[in-house]
N, CA, C and O atoms as a DFTB+ gen file, in Angstrom:
504 C
 N C O
     1  1     -23.316     -27.353      -9.195
     2  2     -23.283     -28.790      -9.304
     3  2     -23.426     -29.434     -10.667
     4  3     -22.840     -30.466     -10.996
     5  1     -24.272     -28.725     -11.450
     6  2     -24.403     -29.199     -12.967
     7  2     -23.135     -28.951     -13.635
     8  3     -22.813     -29.758     -14.507
     9  1     -22.326     -27.933     -13.369
    10  2     -21.121     -27.696     -14.142
    11  2     -20.193     -28.741     -13.819
    12  3     -19.612     -29.324     -14.734
    13  1     -19.970     -29.070     -12.509
    14  2     -19.224     -30.326     -12.003
    15  2     -19.459     -31.506     -12.819
    16  3     -18.590     -32.107     -13.450
    17  1     -20.819     -31.824     -12.756
    18  2     -21.178     -33.127     -13.606
    19  2     -20.926     -33.143     -15.044
    20  3     -20.666     -34.209     -15.600
    21  1     -20.983     -32.035     -15.692
    22  2     -20.727     -31.817     -17.021
    23  2     -19.227     -31.821     -17.224
    24  3     -18.845     -32.358     -18.264
    25  1     -18.320     -31.323     -16.426
    26  2     -16.976     -31.410     -16.525
    27  2     -16.496     -32.891     -16.439
    28  3     -15.634     -33.348     -17.189
    29  1     -17.115     -33.592     -15.475
    30  2     -16.720     -35.089     -15.371
    31  2     -17.109     -35.952     -16.503
    32  3     -16.385     -36.876     -16.874
    33  1     -18.382     -35.634     -17.131
    34  2     -18.719     -36.277     -18.319
    35  2     -17.801     -36.026     -19.403
    36  3     -17.422     -36.966     -20.101
    37  1     -17.379     -34.756     -19.624
    38  2     -16.506     -34.321     -20.710
    39  2     -15.158     -34.964     -20.474
    40  3     -14.574     -35.434     -21.450
    41  1     -14.648     -35.026     -19.366
    42  2     -13.424     -35.700     -19.142
    43  2     -13.426     -37.173     -19.235
    44  3     -12.424     -37.743     -19.668
    45  1     -14.525     -37.872     -18.845
    46  2     -14.715     -39.235     -19.063
    47  2     -14.783     -39.504     -20.616
    48  3     -14.193     -40.493     -21.052
    49  1     -15.464     -38.683     -21.459
    50  2     -15.651     -38.816     -22.723
    51  2     -14.274     -38.610     -23.458
    52  3     -14.076     -39.277     -24.474
    53  1     -13.422     -37.838     -23.070
    54  2     -11.934     -37.688     -23.739
    55  2     -11.151     -39.065     -23.383
    56  3     -10.415     -39.662     -24.168
    57  1     -11.422     -39.422     -22.167
    58  2     -10.547     -40.628     -21.690
    59  2     -10.997     -41.900     -22.577
    60  3     -10.160     -42.646     -23.084
    61  1     -12.332     -42.078     -22.717
    62  2     -12.827     -43.094     -23.617
    63  2     -12.266     -43.020     -24.877
    64  3     -11.685     -44.003     -25.337
    65  1     -12.355     -42.029     -25.475
    66  2     -11.794     -41.400     -26.904
    67  2     -10.367     -41.983     -26.924
    68  3     -10.078     -42.798     -27.800
    69  1      -9.488     -41.616     -26.028
    70  2      -8.148     -41.885     -26.051
    71  2      -7.818     -43.354     -25.942
    72  3      -6.825     -43.816     -26.502
    73  1      -8.730     -44.166     -25.151
    74  2      -8.577     -45.507     -25.040
    75  2      -8.957     -46.129     -26.325
    76  3      -8.328     -47.118     -26.702
    77  1      -9.927     -45.646     -27.039
    78  2     -10.393     -46.156     -28.323
    79  2      -9.449     -46.184     -29.516
    80  3      -9.349     -47.057     -30.378
    81  1      -8.769     -45.029     -29.381
    82  2      -7.790     -44.737     -30.451
    83  2      -6.504     -45.441     -30.316
    84  3      -5.865     -45.762     -31.318
    85  1      -6.093     -45.700     -29.113
    86  2      -4.873     -46.498     -28.931
    87  2      -4.976     -47.981     -28.803
    88  3      -5.807     -48.532     -28.081
    89  1      -4.097     -48.598     -29.534
    90  2      -4.142     -50.198     -29.437
    91  2      -3.973     -50.668     -27.932
    92  3      -3.138     -50.225     -27.143
    93  1      -4.843     -51.568     -27.700
    94  2      -4.950     -52.007     -26.238
    95  2      -3.729     -52.935     -26.008
    96  3      -3.125     -53.416     -26.967
    97  1      -3.379     -53.175     -24.738
    98  2      -2.148     -54.204     -24.440
    99  2      -2.533     -55.452     -24.978
   100  3      -1.688     -56.131     -25.561
   101  1      -3.902     -55.911     -24.838
   102  2      -4.166     -57.235     -25.117
   103  2      -4.107     -57.305     -26.706
   104  3      -3.694     -58.365     -27.175
   105  1      -4.431     -56.413     -27.481
   106  2      -4.166     -56.587     -28.964
   107  2      -2.643     -56.671     -29.249
   108  3      -2.203     -57.424     -30.117
   109  1      -1.886     -55.903     -28.521
   110  2      -0.378     -56.069     -28.902
   111  2      -0.001     -57.334     -28.383
   112  3       0.660     -58.040     -29.145
   113  1      -0.284     -57.800     -27.205
   114  2       0.114     -59.126     -26.696
   115  2      -0.295     -60.257     -27.603
   116  3       0.500     -61.174     -27.810
   117  1      -1.494     -60.245     -28.157
   118  2      -1.941     -61.342     -29.200
   119  2      -1.116     -61.186     -30.442
   120  3      -0.830     -62.183     -31.105
   121  1      -0.689     -59.902     -30.816
   122  2       0.124     -59.736     -32.165
   123  2       1.422     -60.182     -31.953
   124  3       2.045     -60.592     -32.932
   125  1       2.028     -60.177     -30.687
   126  2       3.250     -60.563     -30.408
   127  2       3.251     -62.221     -30.251
   128  3       4.157     -62.919     -30.707
   129  1       2.337     -62.634     -29.685
   130  2       2.081     -64.265     -29.661
   131  2       1.985     -64.621     -31.172
   132  3       2.777     -65.451     -31.619
   133  1       1.154     -64.101     -31.899
   134  2       1.063     -64.690     -33.262
   135  2       2.236     -64.548     -34.001
   136  3       2.512     -65.444     -34.798
   137  1       3.100     -63.430     -33.864
   138  2       4.374     -63.424     -34.511
   139  2       5.233     -64.590     -34.133
   140  3       5.823     -65.180     -35.038
   141  1       5.367     -64.986     -32.895
   142  2       6.123     -66.111     -32.446
   143  2       5.664     -67.426     -33.176
   144  3       6.440     -68.237     -33.681
   145  1       4.452     -67.512     -33.165
   146  2       3.727     -68.810     -33.770
   147  2       4.068     -68.738     -35.303
   148  3       4.570     -69.715     -35.860
   149  1       3.820     -67.688     -35.916
   150  2       4.242     -67.713     -37.429
   151  2       5.659     -68.031     -37.654
   152  3       6.019     -68.794     -38.550
   153  1       6.456     -67.449     -36.847
   154  2       7.982     -67.694     -37.080
   155  2       8.306     -69.250     -36.917
   156  3       8.902     -69.845     -37.814
   157  1       7.935     -69.831     -35.857
   158  2       8.350     -71.216     -35.586
   159  2       7.638     -72.052     -36.447
   160  3       8.137     -73.142     -36.727
   161  1       6.392     -71.682     -36.986
   162  2       5.619     -72.480     -38.040
   163  2       6.515     -72.698     -39.256
   164  3       6.659     -73.813     -39.759
   165  1       7.100     -71.616     -39.702
   166  2       7.776     -71.304     -40.906
   167  2       9.218     -71.698     -40.769
   168  3       9.864     -71.955     -41.786
   169  1       9.755     -71.761     -39.599
   170  2      11.159     -72.294     -39.371
   171  2      11.726     -73.393     -40.141
   172  3      12.780     -73.318     -40.773
   173  1      10.882     -74.545     -40.047
   174  2      11.364     -75.786     -40.790
   175  2      11.625     -75.594     -42.299
   176  3      12.363     -76.406     -42.857
   177  1      11.112     -74.651     -42.954
   178  2      11.369     -74.390     -44.334
   179  2      12.810     -73.794     -44.648
   180  3      13.370     -73.863     -45.742
   181  1      13.288     -73.226     -43.551
   182  2      14.625     -72.531     -43.531
   183  2      14.749     -71.550     -44.604
   184  3      15.852     -71.292     -45.085
   185  1      13.610     -70.955     -45.028
   186  2      13.523     -70.021     -46.295
   187  2      13.695     -68.450     -45.661
   188  3      12.760     -67.844     -45.138
   189  1      14.750     -68.036     -45.774
   190  2      15.032     -66.690     -45.280
   191  2      14.204     -65.508     -45.924
   192  3      13.956     -64.441     -45.364
   193  1      13.788     -65.909     -47.293
   194  2      12.829     -65.031     -47.925
   195  2      11.523     -64.745     -47.148
   196  3      10.934     -63.665     -47.091
   197  1      11.163     -65.969     -46.533
   198  2       9.838     -65.919     -45.715
   199  2      10.183     -65.437     -44.200
   200  3       9.461     -64.666     -43.568
   201  1      11.227     -65.926     -43.775
   202  2      11.587     -65.677     -42.343
   203  2      12.219     -64.357     -42.014
   204  3      12.000     -63.806     -40.935
   205  1      12.949     -63.880     -42.870
   206  2      13.618     -62.553     -42.621
   207  2      12.686     -61.361     -42.205
   208  3      13.008     -60.599     -41.293
   209  1      11.605     -61.241     -42.859
   210  2      10.707     -60.278     -42.549
   211  2       9.944     -60.355     -41.211
   212  3       9.236     -59.429     -40.815
   213  1      10.131     -61.545     -40.511
   214  2       9.684     -61.806     -39.250
   215  2      10.596     -61.601     -38.136
   216  3      10.234     -61.732     -36.966
   217  1      11.822     -61.268     -38.499
   218  2      12.851     -61.107     -37.540
   219  2      13.135     -59.541     -37.346
   220  3      13.087     -58.758     -38.294
   221  1      13.418     -59.178     -36.107
   222  2      13.667     -57.700     -35.819
   223  2      15.037     -57.456     -36.501
   224  3      15.826     -58.363     -36.765
   225  1      15.244     -56.136     -36.761
   226  2      16.550     -55.690     -37.350
   227  2      17.005     -54.667     -36.426
   228  3      16.274     -54.109     -35.607
   229  1      18.402     -54.417     -36.612
   230  2      19.121     -53.392     -35.852
   231  2      19.415     -53.866     -34.455
   232  3      18.759     -54.782     -33.959
   233  1      20.390     -53.261     -33.812
   234  2      20.646     -53.576     -32.375
   235  2      21.528     -54.791     -32.348
   236  3      21.393     -55.543     -31.383
   237  1      22.427     -55.095     -33.286
   238  2      23.128     -56.350     -33.301
   239  2      22.608     -57.598     -33.786
   240  3      23.165     -58.685     -33.635
   241  1      21.299     -57.359     -34.495
   242  2      20.739     -58.623     -34.911
   243  2      21.620     -59.238     -36.039
   244  3      22.179     -58.604     -36.934
   245  1      21.646     -60.579     -35.839
   246  2      22.326     -61.435     -36.724
   247  2      21.724     -61.607     -38.159
   248  3      20.497     -61.575     -38.245
   249  1      22.452     -61.784     -39.270
   250  2      21.703     -62.172     -40.495
   251  2      20.733     -63.431     -40.276
   252  3      20.975     -64.295     -39.433
   253  1      19.636     -63.449     -41.100
   254  2      18.731     -64.358     -41.032
   255  2      19.332     -65.898     -41.171
   256  3      18.932     -66.875     -40.538
   257  1      20.314     -65.871     -42.086
   258  2      20.795     -67.408     -42.301
   259  2      21.468     -67.888     -41.114
   260  3      21.397     -69.070     -40.774
   261  1      22.190     -66.921     -40.401
   262  2      22.861     -67.445     -39.266
   263  2      21.883     -67.735     -38.049
   264  3      22.128     -68.644     -37.255
   265  1      20.965     -67.066     -37.958
   266  2      19.862     -67.204     -36.890
   267  2      19.196     -68.633     -37.197
   268  3      19.150     -69.537     -36.362
   269  1      18.699     -68.718     -38.470
   270  2      18.125     -70.000     -38.770
   271  2      18.903     -71.302     -38.660
   272  3      18.441     -72.335     -38.175
   273  1      20.217     -71.145     -39.193
   274  2      21.036     -72.229     -39.107
   275  2      21.205     -72.593     -37.559
   276  3      21.064     -73.771     -37.233
   277  1      21.488     -71.669     -36.634
   278  2      21.755     -72.060     -35.198
   279  2      20.466     -72.497     -34.596
   280  3      20.603     -73.321     -33.692
   281  1      19.196     -72.126     -34.892
   282  2      18.047     -72.798     -34.380
   283  2      17.914     -74.153     -34.921
   284  3      17.563     -75.104     -34.222
   285  1      18.170     -74.231     -36.057
   286  2      17.894     -75.737     -36.741
   287  2      18.861     -76.649     -36.029
   288  3      18.498     -77.751     -35.619
   289  1      20.193     -76.161     -35.868
   290  2      21.398     -77.100     -35.355
   291  2      20.867     -77.631     -34.014
   292  3      21.065     -78.801     -33.689
   293  1      20.196     -76.771     -33.240
   294  2      19.673     -77.109     -31.910
   295  2      18.420     -77.792     -31.923
   296  3      18.047     -78.333     -30.882
   297  1      17.631     -77.851     -33.078
   298  2      16.379     -78.509     -33.209
   299  2      15.351     -77.667     -32.278
   300  3      14.513     -78.264     -31.603
   301  1      15.436     -76.469     -32.274
   302  2      14.572     -75.677     -31.365
   303  2      13.199     -75.554     -32.116
   304  3      13.111     -75.189     -33.288
   305  1      12.235     -75.865     -31.391
   306  2      10.787     -75.837     -31.714
   307  2       9.876     -75.239     -30.631
   308  3      10.124     -75.345     -29.429
   309  1       8.852     -74.630     -31.114
   310  2       7.905     -74.105     -30.261
   311  2       6.883     -75.128     -29.796
   312  3       6.171     -75.640     -30.660
   313  1       6.732     -75.483     -28.512
   314  2       5.853     -76.300     -28.122
   315  2       4.450     -75.565     -27.744
   316  3       3.382     -75.970     -28.201
   317  1       4.535     -74.595     -26.984
   318  2       3.382     -73.935     -26.297
   319  2       3.811     -72.521     -25.876
   320  3       4.870     -72.282     -25.295
   321  1       2.857     -71.569     -26.236
   322  2       2.902     -70.271     -25.725
   323  2       2.187     -70.236     -24.335
   324  3       1.023     -70.610     -24.193
   325  1       2.929     -69.783     -23.368
   326  2       2.405     -69.757     -21.990
   327  2       1.856     -68.467     -21.676
   328  3       0.794     -68.460     -21.054
   329  1       2.393     -67.361     -21.998
   330  2       1.869     -66.039     -21.775
   331  2       2.598     -65.012     -22.723
   332  3       3.748     -65.177     -23.130
   333  1       1.802     -63.941     -23.026
   334  2       2.313     -62.818     -23.730
   335  2       1.881     -61.527     -23.200
   336  3       0.681     -61.325     -23.015
   337  1       2.786     -60.608     -22.932
   338  2       2.386     -59.437     -22.255
   339  2       3.258     -58.302     -22.861
   340  3       4.371     -58.482     -23.356
   341  1       2.575     -57.034     -22.756
   342  2       3.573     -55.800     -23.302
   343  2       4.668     -55.714     -22.309
   344  3       4.544     -55.925     -21.103
   345  1       5.679     -55.406     -22.891
   346  2       6.961     -54.988     -22.030
   347  2       6.694     -53.744     -21.326
   348  3       6.380     -52.728     -21.945
   349  1       6.811     -53.779     -19.996
   350  2       6.651     -52.515     -19.184
   351  2       7.574     -51.461     -19.446
   352  3       7.305     -50.310     -19.101
   353  1       8.719     -51.773     -20.070
   354  2       9.736     -50.735     -20.342
   355  2       9.557     -50.199     -21.777
   356  3      10.166     -49.168     -22.064
   357  1       8.744     -50.823     -22.756
   358  2       8.595     -50.383     -24.009
   359  2       7.342     -50.860     -24.545
   360  3       7.092     -52.062     -24.630
   361  1       6.425     -49.805     -24.966
   362  2       5.061     -50.183     -25.272
   363  2       5.065     -50.751     -26.709
   364  3       3.998     -51.196     -27.133
   365  1       6.011     -50.776     -27.392
   366  2       6.180     -51.324     -28.763
   367  2       6.905     -52.716     -28.621
   368  3       7.432     -53.146     -29.648
   369  1       6.981     -53.337     -27.678
   370  2       7.468     -54.636     -27.462
   371  2       6.756     -55.456     -26.637
   372  3       6.227     -55.021     -25.615
   373  1       6.674     -56.831     -27.043
   374  2       5.750     -57.765     -26.157
   375  2       6.776     -58.942     -25.808
   376  3       7.539     -59.398     -26.660
   377  1       6.732     -59.403     -24.474
   378  2       7.541     -60.463     -24.014
   379  2       6.559     -61.740     -24.090
   380  3       5.424     -61.756     -23.612
   381  1       7.119     -62.703     -24.701
   382  2       6.326     -63.947     -24.840
   383  2       7.168     -65.020     -24.133
   384  3       8.355     -65.250     -24.366
   385  1       6.318     -65.697     -23.157
   386  2       6.973     -66.812     -22.456
   387  2       6.553     -68.072     -23.220
   388  3       5.352     -68.230     -23.438
   389  1       7.439     -68.982     -23.645
   390  2       6.944     -69.969     -24.384
   391  2       7.812     -71.431     -23.968
   392  3       9.010     -71.444     -23.686
   393  1       7.062     -72.437     -23.995
   394  2       7.804     -73.735     -23.818
   395  2       8.237     -74.157     -25.058
   396  3       7.505     -74.202     -26.047
   397  1       9.565     -74.512     -25.037
   398  2      10.385     -74.890     -26.263
   399  2      10.794     -76.227     -26.137
   400  3      10.785     -76.775     -25.035
   401  1      11.204     -76.888     -27.304
   402  2      11.848     -78.135     -27.117
   403  2      13.094     -77.993     -27.990
   404  3      13.174     -77.204     -28.931
   405  1      14.102     -78.866     -27.577
   406  2      15.484     -78.639     -28.216
   407  2      15.779     -80.148     -28.532
   408  3      15.544     -80.993     -27.669
   409  1      16.256     -80.477     -29.672
   410  2      16.461     -81.846     -30.156
   411  2      15.427     -82.782     -29.653
   412  3      15.777     -83.895     -29.259
   413  1      14.206     -82.432     -29.635
   414  2      13.080     -83.381     -29.328
   415  2      12.698     -83.415     -27.748
   416  3      11.684     -83.986     -27.349
   417  1      13.538     -82.800     -26.958
   418  2      13.320     -82.856     -25.516
   419  2      12.735     -81.453     -25.123
   420  3      13.322     -80.397     -25.362
   421  1      11.453     -81.554     -24.463
   422  2      10.893     -80.336     -23.922
   423  2      11.713     -79.754     -22.748
   424  3      12.106     -80.453     -21.814
   425  1      11.947     -78.416     -22.860
   426  2      12.802     -77.917     -21.808
   427  2      11.927     -77.449     -20.608
   428  3      10.890     -76.812     -20.794
   429  1      12.366     -77.776     -19.413
   430  2      11.636     -77.555     -18.230
   431  2      11.274     -76.104     -18.160
   432  3      10.099     -75.779     -17.991
   433  1      12.323     -75.129     -18.295
   434  2      12.070     -73.843     -18.069
   435  2      11.602     -73.056     -19.413
   436  3      12.186     -73.255     -20.479
   437  1      10.595     -72.219     -19.307
   438  2      10.360     -71.597     -20.409
   439  2      11.273     -70.569     -20.988
   440  3      12.052     -69.989     -20.232
   441  1      11.247     -70.284     -22.298
   442  2      11.996     -69.191     -22.890
   443  2      11.260     -67.962     -22.863
   444  3      10.030     -67.965     -22.919
   445  1      12.008     -66.801     -22.773
   446  2      11.462     -65.497     -22.930
   447  2      11.860     -64.926     -24.169
   448  3      13.037     -64.647     -24.398
   449  1      10.859     -64.721     -25.048
   450  2      11.035     -64.216     -26.346
   451  2      10.617     -62.920     -26.482
   452  3       9.533     -62.605     -25.992
   453  1      11.438     -61.928     -27.196
   454  2      10.908     -60.510     -27.218
   455  2      10.501     -60.292     -28.788
   456  3      11.218     -60.633     -29.729
   457  1       9.335     -59.718     -28.893
   458  2       8.722     -59.303     -30.191
   459  2       8.623     -57.856     -30.274
   460  3       8.009     -57.261     -29.388
   461  1       9.219     -57.149     -31.348
   462  2       9.093     -55.652     -31.376
   463  2       8.251     -55.273     -32.631
   464  3       8.283     -55.879     -33.703
   465  1       7.516     -54.213     -32.347
   466  2       6.894     -53.603     -33.507
   467  2       7.917     -52.715     -34.351
   468  3       8.531     -51.758     -33.879
   469  1       8.011     -53.165     -35.659
   470  2       9.026     -52.464     -36.544
   471  2       8.385     -52.369     -37.882
   472  3       7.734     -53.291     -38.373
   473  1       8.585     -51.264     -38.431
   474  2       8.152     -50.912     -39.912
   475  2       6.661     -51.503     -39.963
   476  3       6.327     -52.196     -40.924
   477  1       5.819     -51.239     -38.981
   478  2       4.434     -51.596     -39.036
   479  2       3.990     -53.098     -38.926
   480  3       2.834     -53.441     -39.174
   481  1       4.950     -53.954     -38.548
   482  2       4.710     -55.297     -38.108
   483  2       5.526     -55.786     -36.942
   484  3       6.528     -55.189     -36.547
   485  1       5.068     -56.878     -36.412
   486  2       5.684     -57.486     -35.229
   487  2       6.564     -58.524     -35.532
   488  3       6.218     -59.576     -36.069
   489  1       7.927     -58.181     -35.126
   490  2       9.088     -59.049     -35.411
   491  2       9.728     -59.670     -34.169
   492  3       9.819     -59.028     -33.122
   493  1      10.163     -60.898     -34.291
   494  2      10.917     -61.541     -33.368
   495  2      12.385     -61.078     -33.202
   496  3      13.100     -60.998     -34.201
   497  1      12.810     -60.802     -32.092
   498  2      14.058     -60.475     -31.855
   499  2      14.873     -61.701     -31.194
   500  3      14.670     -62.106     -30.049
   501  1      15.779     -62.203     -32.045
   502  2      16.628     -63.466     -31.437
   503  2      18.036     -63.125     -31.373
   504  3      18.850     -63.942     -30.942
């Protein structure tokens, strides 16, 4: 009986240690949400020296200048973050549901934005 109790305590201790060492999903979700907020707060500047490090690279990503030009042409602005959660298919990606406006009109349906962890930071994939 004592041995079984000790085994359970030992296993529980390892499980807690593993949880403590790995970033929690809420920390990742918060980081993804913060990345979206930072990008759209900086977007009016149109400064790719600031914006480019916030954008995901690879996988067919367009140059920063093209992305910024298109977003600005449509007057796309972040109105509200509705939800952020870790992508169930990729633990290094966060899906952010956000209410956006286009040319001053708030869109009824929320956008789904993907944020990926790349090179030690969270970057928005557009």
